[in-house]
C-alpha positions in Angstrom: 1.6 -22.9 1.5 2.0 -22.1 5.2 -1.1 -20.9 7.1 -0.5 -18.4 9.9 -3.4 -17.5 12.2 -3.4 -14.0 13.5 -5.1 -12.7 16.6 -8.5 -11.1 16.2 -7.3 -7.5 16.8 -4.6 -8.0 14.1 -7.2 -9.5 11.7 -9.4 -6.4 12.3 -6.6 -4.0 11.5 -6.0 -5.9 8.2 -9.6 -5.7 7.3 -9.8 -2.0 8.0 -6.6 -1.2 6.0 -6.7 1.2 3.1 -3.9 -0.4 1.1 -0.9 -2.7 1.5 0.1 -4.0 4.9 3.8 -4.4 5.8 4.5 -7.4 8.1 7.6 -7.1 10.4 9.1 -9.3 13.1 9.7 -8.2 16.7 12.9 -6.4 15.6 11.2 -4.5 12.8 12.7 -6.6 10.1 10.4 -6.8 7.1 8.9 -10.2 6.5 6.7 -9.2 3.6 3.8 -7.2 2.3 0.2 -8.3 1.8 -3.0 -6.7 0.6 -6.5 -7.3 1.8 -9.0 -8.5 -0.9 -10.9 -5.7 -2.6 -14.3 -4.8 -1.3 -17.4 -5.2 -3.4 -17.5 -1.4 -3.8 -13.9 -1.3 -5.0 -14.6 -4.0 -7.5 -17.8 -2.2 -8.8 -15.8 1.1 -9.1 -13.0 -0.6 -11.1 -15.6 -2.2 -13.4 -17.3 1.2 -14.0 -13.9 2.6 -15.2 -13.5 0.0 -17.9 -13.6 1.8 -21.3 -13.5 5.2 -19.7 -11.9 8.1 -21.7 -8.7 9.7 -20.4 -5.0 9.2 -20.4 -3.7 5.7 -20.1 -0.3 4.8 -18.6 1.6 1.6 -18.0 2.5 0.5 -14.5 6.2 1.2 -15.4 5.3 4.7 -16.5 3.4 5.3 -13.2 6.3 4.0 -11.1 8.7 6.2 -13.0 6.5 9.2 -12.4 6.1 8.5 -8.6 9.9 7.9 -8.2 10.7 11.2 -9.9 8.7 13.1 -7.3 
């Protein structure tokens, strides 16, 4: 694995992100997408949803629904 150290201001933007982060080069060419680790609150919320009632869908069904919009 390659380790890339980012400047403090970039690291702060990553920490404050709400979702995925697209990495691009100086020409705007996509290098990849990363996600920050979930917060303790997000993990607790996800755990609280285990076993909840309601409709369940697979990720493929969800993607299909979003793409149809």
